[in-house]
N, C-alpha and C positions, 0 to 999 in steps of 0.2 A: 504493500500500500504506500509506503513511504517513497519507494522508487518511482511509482507511477505519478504521485503528486509532485515529486521533485521535477519530473519531466514536464508535467502540465504547467506548472507555475514558472518554469525556467524558459527564458526566451531561446536558449540554445538546446532545448530538450531534444533527445534523440528519438522520441516516439512520435508517431502520427496516428490519430484515431482510425483513419482509413474508413471504417464503417462505424456506426454508433457504438457498438459494443463488441468489436471483433478482437477480443483480447488474445486469442491463440496466436495471432500474427505478430504480437509484440515480442520484443526481445529485451532482456535486461542486461546490464553490463556484465553480470556474472552468469554465464550459461553452463555452469558445471553441473555434474550429477548431484541429485539430492543427497544431503549428508546424513539424513535420518535424525538430525537434532531437533529438539523441541523448538517451535517457533518462539521468537522473542519480540517484545515491544520495542527493542532497540534496533534501529535500521542502519546503524553504522555511522562512521565518520570519515567520508572521503576527503581528500585534500581540498582546502578552501579555494586554492587557485583554479580548481576545475570550473568554478562559477564566476570567476573574476569579481567576487564579492557583489553579486547582484543584489539590489535592494528590493526586498519584498515587504509590502505592508499587509498585515493581517488585520481584518476588521471583525471584531466580535464583541458583543455587549456583556458576555458572561465569562467568568473564570472560577476555578475552585477557590474557596470551598462552597460556592453556590451549587446546590443540588439539582443539576440539570446535566444530561449526558453531553450536551454541546459544550459545557464548561470544561470538562476533562478533555474533550476532543481538541478544543482550542489550545490548551496548554501543551498537549502532546505534540500537535503539529508544529507549534512555534518552537518548542524545544528541539525537535528532531530536524527541522529545517535549519536551525542555527548550528546544530552539530554537523550538518552536511556542508557548511561553509557559506551559507547565504547571510547577508546582512538583513536581519529580521527586525521589523518594527511592528508593534502591536497597538492599535487604537482600540481602547476599551472604555468601560464606564468608570466614573470617578470613584466609585465605592472600593475599587481594588488598588491596593498600595504595595502588593507583593512584587518580588522580582522573579524573573525566569532567566536562568543562565543563558548568556549570549543574546538576549533579546532586549531591544530598546523599548521601554514601556511608555505609553502615552495615555494615561487615564484622564481623558479630557471631556468625554460625553456624559450627559446626565439623563435626559429624557428621550433622546434620539427622535426629536420631532422637528417641525418646520423651523422653529426658533433657533435650532442648533445647526441648520444647514450652512449658515455663513461661517460658523466655527469649523465645520467639516471641510468646506471649500478652502478656508485659510490654511488648515493643516495639510491638505493635499498639496497646496502650492509650496509650502515650506519643506515638506518631506520629500516630494518629487520621487516617488517609488517607480521602479521599472515594471513591477507587477503588483497588482492589488488582489488579494484573496479574501473574499467575503464569506464568512460562515453565516449562513442564513436559515433562520426559522422564524416564522411570523411572531410568535409570542416572545422571542428573545428581545424584540424591539417594540414590545407592547402593541404589536399588530399595527403600528403606525406606518403609513405608506412612504415616509421620507426615505427610508433605507432602500426601497425598491427603485429609487431614481439615482442610486449611487453610480451606476454605469454612465448615465447621461452626464452627471457631474464630473466624472473622471474624463470623459471625452472632451467636455468643454474647458476643463481646467488644465489637463495634462496632455491632451491630444490623442490621436489614434495609435501612436506608437507604444503607449502604456498598455501592458497586457492586463486584462480583467478576467478573473476566474471566480465563479460562484460555486461554493460547496454546500450542497443540501444534505445535511446529516439525517434529516427526517422530512422527506418531500411530502409524505402524506400529512404530516403535522402542519405544513405550510398551506396545503389545500384546505384543511379543515379548521383553520384558525378563525372560528366564528365568534370568539370572545376577546375582550380586552379587559383592562383592570376595572372599568366602570360598569359595563353591562355587555351581555351577549348581543350579537346581531339579531334583529328581528327577522322573521321569515321573509318579509318583503325585501329587506336589505340583502339577505342571503341570495334570494332568487334574482334580484336585480344585478348583483355582482356576477352571477353565472351568465345572465343574458349579456351583460357588458363584455364578459370574456369572449363570448361567441362572436360578437360584433367586431372586437378588436383583434381577434386571433390572426387574421390574414396579415396584419401589420407587425406582428410579433409583440404587441403590447398585451397587457393582462391586468385585470383587476386585482389578482393575487400577487403578481410578480412585477407590476409596473413595467419598466423598460429593461429589467435584468436580462430577459431572454434575447432582446434585440441588440443589446450592447455587449454582452459577455463574449469573450473569445472562446472560453471553454466552461463547461458545467460538470460538476462531479456529483454522482449519486452512488448509493450503496448496493442497489438491487437491479437486476436485469429488467424486472417488471417496471421499475421507475424509468429506465432508459426508454423502454417501449412506450410508456405513457407520455413522456415529454415529446418524443418524436411524433407520436400520433397527434398530440395537441398542437405542436409547433413544428411542422415538417421542415422548416428552414434550419432546425437544430441538428439535423442529420449530419454526422461527422464532427459535431462539437461536444457531444455528451460522452463523458467518460464513466465507465463502471469501475469504481475503486472500493473494494471491501474495506470496512472499518478496521483499523489496527487494534490489537489488544491494548487495553489501557492500564493493566496492572501487571506487576512483576513481583515475584517472591522476594523478600529481603535476603541479604547475603547469608544471614544465619537465621532461617525461619524456625519457629517453634515446632517441635514434633507434633504430628497430628493428634497423638494421645493427649498431649498437654492442652491443645486447643479444645478438644472434646471435653476435657475436665473443666476448663474455664466456661464452656457453654452449658455445662450440666448434662451432657450427652454421654451415655454409656460407651465405654471403649469398644465393646463388642457389637454395638448396634450397626445396622446397615443404614447409612445416612443418604437420603435422597435430597439433593440441594436444588434450589432455584436461585438464579443470580440476575439481578437487574433492578431498575426502578419499578415501582408499583403503579401501573395505570390500569384502568378497567379493561382495555383491549389486550393486556398481557394475559388475561384469563387465569390468574392465580386462584380465583374461586373455583374454576374447573379442576385445577390441580388438587385443591383441597378435597373436592368431591371424590376424585379418582383415588386419592390417597386413603380416604376414609373407607372406600370399598376394598381396596387392596390390603390395607393393614389388618382389619378384622381383629383377630386375637393374636396376631403375630407381634409380640412385644419387641422384637428386634428391629422393626422398622421405625425410622425417625425422619421427620421432614424438617429441613433447614432452609429458611427463607433468608437469603443474603441480599439486603437492599431495603430501600424504604421509599417514602413519598418524595416527589420532586418539590421544590420550593413552591409555596402556594401561589405566588405571583404568576407562575407559568402553568398552572394546572387548574382546570375546571372541576377537578375531582379531589380536592384537598381532603385529607383524612381517610384516604382509601385504605391505608394500612390498618387503621382502627376498625374499619368495616370488615376487612378480611379476618382480623383476629376475632371479631365477634362471630363471624361465620365458622371459623375453626372451633370456637367454643360450643356453638350450637351442634356441631357434628361430633362433639366429645373428643376432640383432638388436642385440647389445650396442653396436655402432658406429653403429647407425642410430637409437638411442633415447637421449634425455636425460631425466634425472630431477632435478627441482629440489628435491624434498622440500617441507616446509611453508615458506611464504613470508609475510612481512608483506604487508598488503593492497596497498599501492602498488607494492611489488616484484612481486607477482603480476600486477598490472595491466600493468606494463611488459612483462613476459615474454609475457603473452597477446597484447598488441598487436603483438608481433613474429611471431606465427603467421599462417598463411594461412587456415586453417579450424579450427573446434573441433568435436570429435565426442564425443557422449555415448552409450556403449554400453549404457546401462540404460534401462528405461522411465521416461520423464520427462513432465512437463507444464510449462506456463508458470509454475507456482507454485514450481518449484525455484530455489533461490538461485543456483546455478551458471548456469542458463539466463538469469536476470535480469542477472547480472554480464556475461555475454557480450553480451547485447543492449545494455547500458549502454555497453560499450566499442566498440560499432559493428561 
């Protein structure tokens, strides 16, 4: 994933999409036989001179410890692009004052609305990046349309030579962002936005995406179905959409605790067969279905134990706050309170240790290899 994104954002990238998702034709710099080693979240550190210190501006409103998958994704991409020799700048929200190794931090934005467009334009002029990478999810920017005009602002401020890439970590979430902090869209507003989309589609404009589709040089999505959806909605995007599976976001610490110790700390028997779930808790993740299935499977088998690793996203970005509490109440109604452990949200290395103590991991929702949770489990072996 890191190699693909490096090529997409780099002006000197060696890859060409060719077709919307023709990944088998792509070749990576290292075409050696598979080593059999467990995948890692570290994508390496090539020489800095390979990129002539290209300046990349990453735009994202969220960072850890904010509980949103896109926050971890932003930090991971910035860190790894810096390790690969790029000059990385991050434009983010004022609430964040942390540092990321090798990354120039610019916590300048607050509301990401029309009033801050002048500030955004001024920053683009002073930073003058060669490439802009936007991490986009509607709720990250309070569903305000200002950010969907970023491509137009880049073209008018920096010119056509600046490469503009849009990364959609959750394309479905962008399509279904019917709510903001104040109120959900009415049915009329929702239908009107869809009608407007159909009218604007031939021009490349969109009520959901503004001018992003018309101005982006490349777009990144995680699933093949999302590639097909975008090309179907916007035929002009054929050849511009990249399928890049999400990288694993967690690594075991250098000296992890033994699984037996982790189980002791969680109050789980050492000889139990532990079934784990990993990820944030949204209704569409269908953890309620997992609880129902586990209740049927467990029966009188006292060796089975269910471990839920993850918790709610921050309420600002979720119409379903308190979903973990609802699931815990459902587990209690099924008589599974003593057979289920809930960790809540964990720091990355803590989550890795807990997952390593499980026997299997189950995802009760439709998934593909692009999902970050799947990549994490694969990386942990």
